[in-house]
N, C-alpha and C positions, 0 to 999 in steps of 0.2 A: 725732355719731348714731353709732349700730352699725353695723359692717359688715352684721348681717344686713338691715339696712335701708334699708345703700345697694345692696346690692344689687337687692333685690326691687326697689326707687325706682330705679334704671339697669336693670333686665332691664323698666319697665311704660312706659320710652322716658322717663321725668326724663333731666332735663341738671342736673345740681345743683353748684349754685356758691357755691362761702365754704365754713361751717361747717354751716349750715339756711336755704339756698334754694334753691332750680330753678327751671327753665328747661324746654317743653314745644310740643309745637307742636299745633297741637292739627284735625281733620281738616280743621275750615272754611280753615283758612288755605290748605292745599293744596287744596282748592279756589278758592278763589280762588290761586292760581296760573297756574291753569287759567282764568282769569276763567268763574269758574261764580257763581252766588247763595252768596253768603254767612253768613254765618250772623245769628245772629234780633239780634244789636248791630247787622250792618250794616244790616238791612231794616227795627229803630227807630228805632234814631236815628245811620245815616250812617257809624258806625265800620267803616272797609276790612278786612276780615277775612286780609286779607293781608301790611296791618301794625302788625297785632295782636302784642302779647306777652306771653304770656301766662305769666306768674309769680309765686311767692312768697316772701315772704323767710319763709319759717317753714314749710319742707314737712312737719313729722313732728311738731308741736307743735300741741297745741287740746286746748279744752275743753271741749270735746261730743265724744260719740262716735256720733252720728247713726245709727239704724240704714237708712237709705239711702244713705248716704256711700256712694259707692262703691272709696274709700282703703282702704286696708289699713293703718286703726290696729290693730287689734289687736295690730301686732306695736313697735305706738310706746308710750314710756312716761312721759314729758315733758308737762306741762301750762299748762308755761310755758319763757320762755326767756332764761336768763341769759347768758352767756356770749355775743355779737354783733358780725358785721361790722359798718364803718361803712357808710352810706350809700351814699357818695362810690360808693368799690368796690365795694358789688352791684349798683350801677345798672350802673356799667360791664362789672361781671363779667355780669348776663345779656343784655344790648346784646351784648356778646362771643358767649356761650354761642350766641343764635340767629343769630347768624349763622353760627355754626361749622355749627349744623345743617341753615341752608340754602341751603351752599354745594351737599353732595350734586346739589341739584336743577339746577341748570347742567348738571350731562351728560345733562339728560334734553331737548335743547329738542323733540323731534317732542311730545311730553308739558306741557310746563311753558315757561307763557310767559316767555323770560327777561327779558326788562323789566320784566312785573313779580316774576321777584325780584332786581331791581337794586331797584325799590322797597324790596319786604320787608327788605335791606337794612339802611333804615334804618326802623325800627319810628315808627308815628305816635300811639301807644294801645297804653296799662300798664292791663295789667290785672292787680288782683292780687288773687288770686282761687286758683287749680287746686289749693289743698293747703292743708291748717293753716289756723289762725285766724294773716289776718297782723294783727289789731293786737295781737297779744303783740311784734310784733316794734321795741323803743323807741325808734327811730329811724325810721317810721314817715311823721314830718308832713315828714322831711331828704328823706326816696328821693319823695318827692308832690310836693314845693318840686322838687327837682332833674329828677324829667321832666316838669313842668314848662317848669323855664327851656330845654329843651331842645324844648320845643313840640310837650309830648305833650301828647295828653288822658292823663287817668285815671282808672279803676270800681275802685271801691276796696269787696271782698264782706267782710263780716264776720258772723257769726253772734249780735251788741249786748251781748257777755257784757263788753266791755269800757267802762259807759257814761262812764265817765272820759274815758278815749282818744278816745273817737267824740266825745264833747263838743269838747277843747279842740284834736282836726286840724288839720292844714292843710287845706283845703275839697279833695278830691279833684274834677275835675270832676263822678262824680257817685257818689254814696254810695246803694250796696243795706247793706238790712238782708231777713237770712231771720227770715221771720215765717209758722213750721211749723207752728203748732198753736193753737185759739180757745183754751185753756185749761190749766191749768196741770197739771190731771193728765194730758192729752194731749201736751205738753210734755215733763217727764220722764220719758213713757215709750218715745217718737219720739226723741226728742233728744238724751239722759243728760247730760244739764249739769253740772259741777260745784254744788256746792251756790251755795243761791242766786243758780242761775240765772235761774229766773223775775221777779223779783225785777232781777236787770240785766239783760237782756229788757227790762221795763216801763220802765226809767228812761232806757234807749237812746230806745224810742219817745216817751220823752215829751221828750227834746234833742232829734228831728226838724224838729219846726217854726221853730225857731228857727237850722237851721243854712242857711249861705249860698248854699250849691250844690247842686246838682239830688238829690232823694233818690226812692228808690225800695224797697216791698217787694219779695221776692220770695217768692211762696211755693210750696214744692216740696210735691207732691199725691199721697201716698198712697192710693190705690182703699181705701175703709173704715175707714180709721184718722183723718185731718183732712180731709178732705173732706167738713163741715158748714160751708157758707161762713155762714153768720147771726152762727156765733159770733166770725168775727171782725170783725164791723163797728166796732166799739167801740174794739179795739186801730188800723182807720185812719181811724178820726175822730181819734183821741190822734196819733195821728204824721199825719199828715195827709201824706204824700208825695206827690211830683208824678204820679212813674208806680207801676201794680201789673203783676208780671208775676205770672201763675199759668202755673209748667208740671209736668211730669208728672215724678212718680219714673221712671226707667228703670231696668229692672230687667239692669245691666250693674256688670260689677268683684265686688269683695267683697262687694257689698250680696246678693250673689246667694246669701249664705250665711247670711243675717238676714234677708230677705223673698221668698216668693214671688214668680212669676212675674205671679199675678193682682195682686199690689198696682198693677200700674203700670195708672192711664190711660190712654183713648182720645184719640184728638184729640178724638171730639164730647165726653167728658166734663168734659172740660178747660175747653170751651170753655161746657160748660154750668153748671158751675161761675162760670165768670166770668160769665155774663151771670144769676147770680141774685146774686150779688156786687153790680155794678152797678147792679142794682133796687134793693139796698138802701144802696147811697152816691151820691156825688156822679159816679163813675167813670163811662166808658163805656168798651166794647169798641172800639178804634182797630185793632188788626190781631191774627194769627195766622200763626204760622208750622206748617204740616204736620210739616215735617219735625222739628222741635222739639219741636213737644207743648207750645207752649210760646203763651197770651193774652196780652197789652199790653193796659192799659186807662188811662186818660190822664183828666185834669182839664180843669187850661187851659192849659195849657202842652206850647212843641213839642215834639213828641220829637227829629228833629232838630237834629242837634248843628252847627253851624259852625265850621268848624278857616280861624285867623284866617292863622294862614302856618305856614311850613315848619321841618322841625326842624331840626337843628343837629347833629346826632350825627357825632363823624369816624371 
């Protein structure tokens, strides 16, 4: 990783692990340590925000350059990951990094619940997203399996550009595929993938009905660009996901250099888009989280995940 990229990421609060991975504590984890309502993953699916480990195995490597992305990809140069760290070392490294980041919270008992801080030291959920494209990490299946062996749930978020990897991967607890355009023209202009991107995305969508785990499509809504709900219906019918999330683009981070603030939809606009999508599909509105500007649509599967056993991370 070039020193200038490392400096930018560390300045943004990332804790770098090994040669290409990173951890970052999110706003909602800190809120959870104060026994406040968690993020939409907690409210939709039952994932405790204070026990969520948000990480990436490819922090500065991606095969798309989405205009709405808040990451600083202008400083990245790679679109694939060559040399990589073993999955066992990576998982141990991100857990250790998470614990180091949490240590300081013990010094503020008047603000943070120390019992919740102790719980957070043993994360129960691995959110494989954060930055970059995780399916570019060659040992992703092994990483997911090792997390499951520790009693952790896993959410994998992917842009769908690696259809073979997604087809053959160890099943995460929930597989997210970003669906951020209703057609090829808008996709190329908004997501700016490597060559063959639209074809790769559609192949991934074709694999989803055969996926053994839970699946979700995530639509990041950019006002005036990709907000025609009726263009998505055929793609949704192709993928047949268990869940659909419609989330507003947020005018934060480096995206502010690429998009105007007016591109950020309101809560009402997000809900109106979701309602129109519901009218044209078999999905119904389930919940909406105002703070995150996100709506969940479901078909016939219960969103809440039942955690069966405590993990045994030492």
